[in-house]
Residue frames as a rotation matrix with the C-alpha (Angstrom) as fourth column:
MET 1
0.595 0.803 -0.032 0.00
0.803 -0.596 -0.014 0.01
-0.031 -0.017 -0.999 0.02
THR 2
-0.199 -0.667 0.718 1.35
0.600 -0.663 -0.449 3.45
0.775 0.341 0.532 -0.81
ASP 3
-0.714 -0.220 -0.664 1.82
0.687 -0.401 -0.606 6.25
-0.133 -0.889 0.438 1.69
ASP 4
-0.935 0.354 -0.009 -0.73
-0.345 -0.903 0.257 8.48
0.083 0.244 0.966 -0.09
PHE 5
-0.450 0.824 -0.345 -3.69
0.562 0.561 0.608 6.18
0.694 0.079 -0.715 0.79
ASP 6
-0.658 0.310 0.686 -6.33
-0.545 -0.825 -0.150 8.32
0.519 -0.473 0.712 2.51
TRP 7
-0.855 0.264 -0.447 -7.72
0.449 0.807 -0.383 6.22
0.259 -0.529 -0.808 5.37
ASP 8
-0.703 0.616 -0.356 -10.21
-0.036 -0.531 -0.847 8.88
-0.710 -0.583 0.395 6.40
THR 9
-0.317 0.582 -0.748 -11.87
-0.933 -0.334 0.136 9.11
-0.171 0.741 0.649 2.99
GLN 10
-0.515 0.064 -0.855 -11.78
-0.430 0.843 0.322 5.36
0.741 0.534 -0.407 2.31
GLY 11
-0.952 0.156 -0.263 -12.87
0.306 0.508 -0.805 4.50
0.008 -0.847 -0.531 5.82
SER 12
-0.554 0.772 -0.311 -15.89
-0.427 -0.585 -0.690 6.78
-0.714 -0.250 0.654 5.49
TYR 13
-0.317 0.385 -0.867 -16.76
-0.915 0.115 0.386 5.28
0.248 0.916 0.315 2.13
TRP 14
-0.692 -0.008 -0.722 -16.69
-0.031 0.999 0.019 1.71
0.721 0.036 -0.692 3.43
ASP 15
-0.903 0.401 -0.154 -18.67
0.171 0.008 -0.985 2.66
-0.394 -0.916 -0.075 6.50
SER 16
-0.343 0.817 -0.464 -21.38
-0.772 -0.527 -0.356 4.18
-0.535 0.236 0.811 4.33
VAL 17
-0.307 0.224 -0.925 -21.50
-0.756 0.532 0.380 1.02
0.578 0.816 0.006 2.13
THR 18
-0.460 0.008 -0.888 -21.56
0.167 0.983 -0.078 -1.57
0.872 -0.185 -0.454 4.89
ALA 19
-0.998 -0.046 0.035 -22.64
-0.027 -0.161 -0.987 0.05
0.051 -0.986 0.159 8.16
TYR 20
-0.429 0.903 0.005 -26.29
-0.465 -0.216 -0.858 0.70
-0.774 -0.371 0.513 7.42
ARG 21
-0.851 0.364 -0.378 -28.34
-0.204 0.435 0.877 -1.83
0.484 0.824 -0.296 5.53
PRO 22
-0.071 0.891 0.449 -32.02
-0.976 -0.155 0.154 -2.08
0.207 -0.428 0.880 6.36
PRO 23
-0.425 -0.083 0.901 -32.94
-0.546 0.818 -0.182 -5.29
-0.722 -0.569 -0.393 8.12
GLU 24
0.682 0.721 0.126 -35.10
-0.288 0.422 -0.859 -6.30
-0.672 0.550 0.496 5.17
ASP 25
0.559 -0.557 -0.614 -32.01
-0.752 -0.029 -0.658 -6.22
0.349 0.830 -0.436 2.93
ARG 26
-0.478 -0.778 0.408 -30.03
-0.877 0.442 -0.186 -8.37
-0.036 -0.447 -0.894 5.36
ILE 27
-0.071 0.558 0.827 -32.86
-0.359 0.759 -0.543 -10.91
-0.931 -0.336 0.146 5.62
GLN 28
0.864 0.403 -0.302 -33.32
-0.399 0.182 -0.899 -11.06
-0.307 0.897 0.318 1.82
THR 29
0.192 -0.883 -0.428 -29.61
-0.889 0.028 -0.457 -11.52
0.415 0.468 -0.780 1.26
ALA 30
-0.600 -0.429 0.676 -29.32
-0.725 0.649 -0.232 -14.25
-0.339 -0.629 -0.700 3.89
ALA 31
0.298 0.775 0.557 -32.37
-0.262 0.627 -0.733 -16.05
-0.918 0.072 0.390 2.43
GLN 32
0.821 0.036 -0.569 -31.18
-0.569 -0.021 -0.822 -15.72
-0.041 0.999 0.003 -1.16
TRP 33
0.084 -0.929 -0.360 -27.64
-0.739 0.184 -0.648 -16.93
0.668 0.321 -0.671 -0.47
ARG 34
0.776 0.317 -0.545 -28.67
0.106 0.786 0.609 -19.31
0.621 -0.530 0.577 2.29
SER 35
-0.140 -0.856 0.498 -26.11
-0.467 -0.387 -0.795 -17.66
0.873 -0.344 -0.345 4.58
ALA 36
-0.184 -0.028 -0.983 -25.25
0.662 0.735 -0.145 -19.35
0.726 -0.677 -0.117 7.80
GLU 37
-0.636 -0.146 -0.758 -25.35
0.715 -0.481 -0.508 -16.07
-0.291 -0.864 0.410 9.68
LEU 38
0.102 0.675 0.730 -27.95
0.635 -0.610 0.475 -13.36
0.766 0.415 -0.491 10.02
ASP 39
-0.674 -0.440 -0.594 -27.04
0.736 -0.477 -0.481 -10.19
-0.071 -0.761 0.645 11.89
LEU 40
0.091 0.791 0.605 -29.97
0.562 -0.542 0.624 -7.96
0.822 0.284 -0.494 12.83
HIS 41
-0.007 -0.139 -0.990 -28.39
0.990 -0.143 0.013 -6.25
-0.143 -0.980 0.139 15.80
GLY 42
-0.693 -0.400 -0.600 -28.75
0.486 -0.874 0.020 -2.60
-0.532 -0.278 0.800 16.60
TYR 43
-0.741 0.473 0.477 -31.95
0.328 -0.364 0.872 -1.84
0.586 0.802 0.114 14.62
TYR 44
-0.871 0.459 0.175 -34.11
-0.384 -0.414 -0.825 -1.28
-0.307 -0.786 0.537 17.72
LEU 45
-0.568 0.658 -0.494 -36.59
-0.265 0.422 0.867 -3.77
0.779 0.624 -0.066 16.34
GLU 46
-0.342 0.523 0.781 -39.66
-0.924 -0.034 -0.382 -4.49
-0.173 -0.852 0.494 18.47
GLU 47
0.552 0.387 0.739 -40.34
-0.229 0.922 -0.312 -7.67
-0.802 0.003 0.597 16.61
ILE 48
-0.621 -0.783 0.051 -38.48
-0.290 0.289 0.912 -9.89
-0.729 0.552 -0.406 14.14
PRO 49
-0.090 0.613 -0.785 -39.99
-0.994 -0.098 0.038 -10.32
-0.054 0.784 0.618 10.67
ASP 50
0.590 0.466 0.660 -41.63
-0.519 0.845 -0.133 -13.73
-0.619 -0.264 0.740 10.27
GLN 51
0.814 -0.290 -0.504 -39.41
-0.376 0.398 -0.837 -14.66
0.443 0.870 0.214 7.36
VAL 52
-0.174 -0.919 0.354 -36.49
-0.916 0.019 -0.401 -15.08
0.361 -0.394 -0.845 9.77
TRP 53
-0.077 0.189 0.979 -38.25
-0.750 0.636 -0.181 -18.00
-0.657 -0.748 0.093 11.51
THR 54
0.923 0.373 0.097 -38.37
-0.206 0.691 -0.693 -19.96
-0.326 0.619 0.714 8.19
MET 55
0.483 -0.815 -0.319 -34.58
-0.709 -0.150 -0.689 -19.68
0.514 0.560 -0.650 7.63
THR 56
0.958 0.010 0.287 -33.72
-0.196 0.751 0.631 -23.13
-0.209 -0.661 0.721 8.94
HIS 57
0.618 -0.784 0.053 -30.28
0.526 0.362 -0.770 -22.95
0.584 0.504 0.636 7.32
LEU 58
0.454 -0.439 0.776 -29.07
-0.525 -0.835 -0.165 -20.40
0.720 -0.332 -0.609 9.86
THR 59
0.183 -0.454 -0.872 -26.41
0.715 0.671 -0.199 -21.40
0.675 -0.587 0.447 12.35
GLU 60
-0.685 -0.427 -0.590 -25.85
0.715 -0.550 -0.432 -17.93
-0.140 -0.718 0.682 13.87
LEU 61
0.203 0.810 0.551 -28.54
0.680 -0.521 0.516 -15.34
0.705 0.270 -0.656 14.67
TYR 62
-0.753 -0.528 -0.393 -27.66
0.658 -0.573 -0.490 -11.97
0.033 -0.627 0.778 16.18
LEU 63
0.165 0.903 0.397 -30.64
0.647 -0.403 0.647 -10.04
0.744 0.151 -0.651 17.56
TYR 64
-0.123 -0.295 -0.948 -28.82
0.962 -0.271 -0.041 -8.03
-0.245 -0.916 0.317 20.23
LEU 65
-0.820 -0.183 -0.543 -29.36
0.212 -0.977 0.009 -4.29
-0.532 -0.107 0.840 20.75
ASN 66
-0.637 0.721 0.273 -32.95
0.250 -0.142 0.958 -4.27
0.729 0.678 -0.090 19.77
LYS 67
-0.684 0.452 0.572 -36.17
-0.727 -0.491 -0.480 -3.59
0.064 -0.744 0.665 21.69
LEU 68
-0.348 0.511 -0.786 -37.57
-0.136 0.802 0.581 -7.08
0.928 0.309 -0.209 21.79
ALA 69
-0.244 0.361 0.900 -40.01
-0.969 -0.128 -0.211 -7.64
0.039 -0.924 0.381 24.66
VAL 70
0.558 0.448 0.699 -40.82
-0.415 0.880 -0.232 -11.18
-0.719 -0.161 0.676 23.39
LEU 71
-0.677 -0.641 -0.361 -38.79
-0.692 0.388 0.609 -13.79
-0.250 0.662 -0.706 21.60
PRO 72
0.254 0.911 -0.325 -41.38
-0.963 0.271 0.006 -15.78
0.093 0.312 0.946 19.62
ASP 73
0.412 0.038 0.910 -41.84
-0.344 0.932 0.117 -19.54
-0.844 -0.362 0.397 20.03
LYS 74
0.995 0.054 -0.079 -40.99
-0.091 0.284 -0.954 -19.78
-0.029 0.957 0.288 16.35
VAL 75
0.288 -0.958 0.012 -37.32
-0.956 -0.288 -0.062 -19.42
0.063 0.007 -0.998 17.26
GLY 76
0.045 -0.169 0.985 -37.50
-0.490 0.855 0.169 -23.15
-0.870 -0.491 -0.044 18.08
GLN 77
0.912 0.332 0.239 -37.85
0.052 0.486 -0.872 -23.90
-0.406 0.808 0.427 14.35
LEU 78
0.624 -0.757 -0.194 -34.22
-0.658 -0.375 -0.653 -22.80
0.422 0.535 -0.732 13.74
THR 79
0.966 -0.107 0.233 -32.81
-0.067 0.773 0.631 -26.16
-0.248 -0.625 0.740 14.86
GLY 80
0.539 -0.822 0.182 -29.50
0.694 0.311 -0.650 -25.59
0.478 0.477 0.738 13.09
LEU 81
0.682 -0.265 0.682 -28.54
-0.350 -0.937 -0.014 -22.67
0.642 -0.229 -0.732 15.35
THR 82
0.164 -0.710 -0.684 -25.24
0.801 0.501 -0.328 -22.96
0.576 -0.495 0.651 17.20
TRP 83
-0.789 -0.479 -0.385 -25.15
0.612 -0.669 -0.422 -19.35
-0.056 -0.569 0.821 18.30
LEU 84
0.201 0.878 0.435 -28.02
0.728 -0.431 0.534 -17.09
0.656 0.209 -0.725 19.39
SER 85
-0.821 -0.460 -0.339 -27.57
0.571 -0.634 -0.522 -13.61
0.025 -0.622 0.782 20.78
VAL 86
0.201 0.923 0.330 -30.60
0.675 -0.374 0.636 -11.81
0.710 0.095 -0.698 22.22
ALA 87
-0.352 -0.456 -0.818 -28.59
0.924 -0.310 -0.224 -9.58
-0.152 -0.834 0.530 24.54
ASP 88
-0.885 -0.119 -0.449 -29.51
0.156 -0.987 -0.046 -5.97
-0.438 -0.111 0.892 25.26
ASN 89
-0.569 0.806 0.164 -33.22
0.184 -0.070 0.980 -6.28
0.802 0.588 -0.109 24.67
GLU 90
-0.486 0.480 0.730 -36.26
-0.843 -0.479 -0.246 -6.05
0.231 -0.735 0.638 26.96
LEU 91
-0.151 0.378 -0.914 -36.97
-0.177 0.899 0.401 -9.77
0.973 0.222 -0.069 27.34
ARG 92
0.021 0.241 0.970 -38.72
-0.994 -0.104 0.047 -10.81
0.112 -0.965 0.237 30.53
SER 93
0.357 0.066 0.932 -38.65
-0.316 0.947 0.054 -14.51
-0.879 -0.314 0.359 29.62
LEU 94
-0.658 -0.527 -0.538 -37.30
-0.727 0.255 0.638 -16.93
-0.199 0.810 -0.551 27.06
PRO 95
0.352 0.868 -0.351 -39.57
-0.919 0.392 0.046 -19.33
0.178 0.307 0.935 25.19
GLU 96
0.350 -0.105 0.931 -39.64
-0.394 0.885 0.249 -23.05
-0.850 -0.454 0.268 26.09
SER 97
0.991 0.107 0.087 -39.04
0.029 0.454 -0.891 -23.73
-0.134 0.885 0.446 22.36
LEU 98
0.389 -0.916 -0.095 -35.36
-0.903 -0.358 -0.236 -22.85
0.182 0.178 -0.967 22.85
GLY 99
0.055 -0.310 0.949 -35.06
-0.573 0.769 0.284 -26.41
-0.818 -0.559 -0.135 24.16
ARG 100
0.818 0.313 0.482 -35.52
0.174 0.665 -0.727 -27.64
-0.548 0.678 0.490 20.60
LEU 101
0.736 -0.643 -0.212 -32.22
-0.603 -0.481 -0.637 -26.01
0.308 0.596 -0.742 19.52
SER 102
0.958 -0.254 0.132 -30.28
0.152 0.842 0.517 -29.18
-0.242 -0.476 0.846 20.08
ASN 103
0.368 -0.857 0.361 -27.19
0.832 0.130 -0.539 -27.80
0.416 0.498 0.761 18.28
LEU 104
0.784 0.013 0.620 -27.01
-0.102 -0.984 0.149 -24.57
0.612 -0.180 -0.770 20.31
GLN 105
0.090 -0.852 -0.516 -23.55
0.848 0.338 -0.409 -24.00
0.523 -0.400 0.753 21.76
ARG 106
-0.878 -0.408 -0.251 -23.74
0.479 -0.750 -0.456 -20.29
-0.002 -0.520 0.854 22.77
LEU 107
0.269 0.948 0.170 -26.68
0.819 -0.318 0.478 -18.36
0.507 0.011 -0.862 24.15
ASP 108
-0.856 -0.505 -0.107 -26.16
0.493 -0.739 -0.460 -14.70
0.153 -0.446 0.882 25.02
ALA 109
0.161 0.972 0.171 -29.13
0.679 -0.235 0.695 -13.29
0.716 0.004 -0.698 26.90
GLN 110
-0.471 -0.430 -0.770 -27.36
0.866 -0.391 -0.311 -10.73
-0.167 -0.814 0.557 29.03
ASN 111
-0.922 0.052 -0.382 -28.80
0.010 -0.987 -0.160 -7.31
-0.386 -0.152 0.910 29.82
ASN 112
-0.474 0.880 -0.009 -32.47
0.098 0.063 0.993 -8.17
0.875 0.470 -0.116 29.65
GLN 113
-0.279 0.454 0.846 -35.14
-0.918 -0.384 -0.097 -8.44
0.281 -0.804 0.525 32.31
LEU 114
-0.017 0.255 -0.967 -35.16
-0.168 0.952 0.254 -12.24
0.986 0.167 0.027 32.69
ALA 115
0.085 0.140 0.987 -36.46
-0.988 -0.118 0.101 -13.47
0.131 -0.983 0.129 36.05
THR 116
0.365 0.012 0.931 -36.37
-0.362 0.923 0.130 -17.21
-0.858 -0.384 0.342 35.23
LEU 117
-0.644 -0.527 -0.555 -34.98
-0.742 0.250 0.623 -19.67
-0.189 0.812 -0.552 32.70
PRO 118
0.475 0.816 -0.328 -37.15
-0.861 0.508 0.015 -22.19
0.179 0.275 0.945 30.85
ASP 119
0.302 -0.281 0.911 -36.66
-0.495 0.771 0.402 -25.74
-0.815 -0.572 0.094 32.03
SER 120
0.974 0.106 0.198 -36.37
0.105 0.563 -0.820 -26.86
-0.199 0.820 0.537 28.38
LEU 121
0.531 -0.845 -0.070 -32.78
-0.746 -0.426 -0.512 -25.45
0.403 0.324 -0.856 28.37
ALA 122
0.250 -0.392 0.885 -31.85
-0.701 0.557 0.445 -28.45
-0.667 -0.732 -0.136 30.54
GLY 123
0.664 0.073 0.744 -31.82
0.284 0.896 -0.342 -30.56
-0.692 0.438 0.574 27.37
LEU 124
0.915 -0.344 -0.210 -29.27
-0.364 -0.484 -0.796 -28.48
0.172 0.805 -0.568 25.50
SER 125
0.821 -0.554 0.137 -26.40
0.359 0.688 0.631 -30.94
-0.444 -0.469 0.764 25.67
GLU 126
0.240 -0.740 0.628 -24.19
0.906 -0.061 -0.418 -28.96
0.348 0.670 0.656 23.25
LEU 127
0.850 0.187 0.492 -24.46
0.085 -0.971 0.221 -25.67
0.520 -0.146 -0.842 25.16
THR 128
0.034 -0.928 -0.371 -20.92
0.876 0.207 -0.436 -24.52
0.481 -0.310 0.820 26.12
THR 129
-0.902 -0.432 -0.009 -21.52
0.405 -0.838 -0.367 -20.79
0.151 -0.334 0.930 26.89
LEU 130
0.155 0.988 -0.021 -24.40
0.872 -0.126 0.472 -19.09
0.464 -0.092 -0.881 28.67
TYR 131
-0.856 -0.457 0.242 -24.36
0.350 -0.857 -0.379 -15.34
0.381 -0.240 0.893 29.26
LEU 132
0.123 0.968 -0.221 -26.98
0.819 0.027 0.573 -14.20
0.560 -0.251 -0.789 31.75
MET 133
-0.695 -0.485 -0.532 -25.41
0.714 -0.557 -0.425 -11.09
-0.090 -0.674 0.733 33.31
ASP 134
-0.942 0.256 -0.216 -27.49
-0.243 -0.966 -0.084 -8.02
-0.231 -0.027 0.973 34.12
ASN 135
-0.411 0.888 -0.204 -30.90
0.074 0.255 0.964 -9.64
0.909 0.381 -0.170 34.43
ASN 136
-0.068 0.490 0.869 -33.41
-0.903 -0.401 0.156 -10.09
0.425 -0.774 0.470 37.27
LEU 137
0.168 0.058 -0.984 -32.54
0.017 0.998 0.062 -13.70
0.986 -0.027 0.167 38.18
ARG 138
0.333 0.022 0.943 -33.09
-0.912 -0.247 0.328 -14.38
0.240 -0.969 -0.062 41.91
SER 139
0.305 -0.238 0.922 -32.29
-0.364 0.866 0.344 -18.12
-0.880 -0.440 0.177 41.63
LEU 140
-0.330 -0.443 -0.834 -30.54
-0.941 0.220 0.256 -20.45
0.070 0.869 -0.489 39.24
PRO 141
0.753 0.647 -0.120 -31.93
-0.643 0.762 0.071 -23.86
0.137 0.024 0.990 38.32
GLY 142
0.326 -0.606 0.726 -30.02
-0.475 0.558 0.680 -26.90
-0.817 -0.566 -0.106 39.55
TRP 143
0.775 0.019 0.632 -30.02
0.435 0.708 -0.555 -28.48
-0.459 0.705 0.540 36.07
LEU 144
0.816 -0.555 -0.163 -27.27
-0.547 -0.648 -0.531 -25.96
0.189 0.522 -0.832 35.02
ALA 145
0.049 -0.846 0.531 -24.80
-0.854 0.240 0.461 -28.17
-0.518 -0.476 -0.711 36.85
ASP 146
0.145 0.120 0.982 -25.95
0.125 0.982 -0.139 -31.17
-0.981 0.143 0.128 34.71
LEU 147
0.932 0.142 -0.334 -25.35
-0.294 -0.242 -0.924 -29.57
-0.212 0.960 -0.184 31.30
PRO 148
0.704 -0.658 0.266 -22.45
0.552 0.743 0.378 -31.67
-0.447 -0.120 0.887 30.07
ALA 149
0.138 -0.687 0.713 -20.76
0.921 -0.176 -0.348 -29.22
0.364 0.705 0.609 27.71
LEU 150
0.852 0.286 0.438 -21.36
0.162 -0.940 0.299 -25.99
0.498 -0.184 -0.848 29.70
THR 151
-0.020 -0.932 -0.361 -17.97
0.949 0.096 -0.301 -24.45
0.315 -0.349 0.883 30.56
THR 152
-0.937 -0.298 0.182 -18.91
0.254 -0.939 -0.230 -20.76
0.239 -0.170 0.956 30.78
LEU 153
0.196 0.970 -0.148 -21.78
0.870 -0.102 0.482 -19.49
0.453 -0.223 -0.863 32.89
LEU 154
-0.872 -0.463 0.158 -21.78
0.365 -0.831 -0.420 -15.77
0.326 -0.309 0.893 33.54
VAL 155
0.131 0.978 -0.161 -24.45
0.796 -0.007 0.606 -14.48
0.592 -0.208 -0.779 35.97
ALA 156
-0.726 -0.457 -0.513 -22.93
0.677 -0.604 -0.420 -11.33
-0.117 -0.653 0.748 37.54
ARG 157
-0.939 0.330 -0.093 -25.16
-0.320 -0.942 -0.102 -8.40
-0.122 -0.066 0.990 38.38
ASN 158
-0.183 0.921 -0.343 -28.28
0.005 0.350 0.937 -10.42
0.983 0.170 -0.068 39.11
PRO 159
-0.109 0.152 0.982 -30.05
-0.930 -0.365 -0.047 -10.22
0.351 -0.919 0.181 42.47
LEU 160
-0.078 0.026 -0.997 -29.25
-0.135 0.990 0.036 -13.88
0.988 0.137 -0.073 43.15
GLU 161
0.120 0.204 0.972 -30.58
-0.985 -0.102 0.143 -15.28
0.128 -0.974 0.188 46.42
ASP 162
0.531 0.139 0.836 -30.56
-0.369 0.926 0.080 -18.99
-0.763 -0.351 0.543 45.66
VAL 163
0.158 -0.552 -0.819 -27.77
-0.921 0.217 -0.324 -20.82
0.357 0.805 -0.473 43.89
PRO 164
0.979 0.204 -0.029 -27.81
-0.182 0.923 0.340 -24.62
0.096 -0.327 0.940 44.23
ALA 165
0.488 -0.837 0.248 -24.57
-0.396 0.040 0.917 -25.92
-0.777 -0.546 -0.312 45.67
PRO 166
0.206 -0.451 0.868 -23.67
0.693 0.693 0.196 -28.08
-0.691 0.562 0.456 42.62
VAL 167
0.722 0.101 0.685 -24.06
0.611 -0.557 -0.562 -24.99
0.325 0.824 -0.464 40.36
ALA 168
0.911 -0.386 0.143 -22.03
-0.409 -0.807 0.426 -22.79
-0.049 -0.447 -0.893 42.72
GLU 169
0.381 -0.795 0.473 -19.27
-0.070 0.485 0.872 -25.38
-0.922 -0.365 0.129 42.97
ARG 170
0.316 -0.242 0.917 -19.04
0.828 0.543 -0.141 -26.16
-0.464 0.804 0.372 39.29
PHE 171
0.408 -0.059 0.911 -18.97
0.725 -0.587 -0.362 -22.54
0.556 0.808 -0.197 38.12
GLY 172
-0.552 -0.750 -0.364 -17.30
0.805 -0.367 -0.466 -20.84
0.216 -0.551 0.806 41.11
ILE 173
0.008 0.655 0.755 -20.34
0.078 -0.754 0.653 -18.73
0.997 0.054 -0.057 42.07
LYS 174
-0.820 -0.341 -0.459 -20.07
0.481 0.022 -0.876 -17.19
0.309 -0.940 0.146 45.54
């Protein structure tokens, strides 16, 4: 690269090309090319377009930094997902249908308003990472200690009152 390359001009150009694409464009592109990943973060969406729930080819779905109050049960149709991020929304609960995501390895649900976790998550044998920081969790379910692949459980900044001993021991929660 030459010394006369203007990073400011080129950086602004690329930001304008890639930074803002309407969610409809991202969904259409992912559907057309059967992309493994769909990134809809930061659009302040209050609901996710129904077409997303038909995209069973997805392995990664990023819905963080939106205004979702509800994650629809239809998310359970995306059985190929290995990574789901619903962080930084307004979710008060997660749907039981998440338990059908048998390939899910990472679930990021931090910075929501979650008070409980659905028991169906107990069947996610591939789950390695679970981010639950900054929610309203007062207790943790004992089945967390039984998830065979779970190596990372982050629960800081929750008003925890009850943590089962096996969960506390396995994940170093005090």
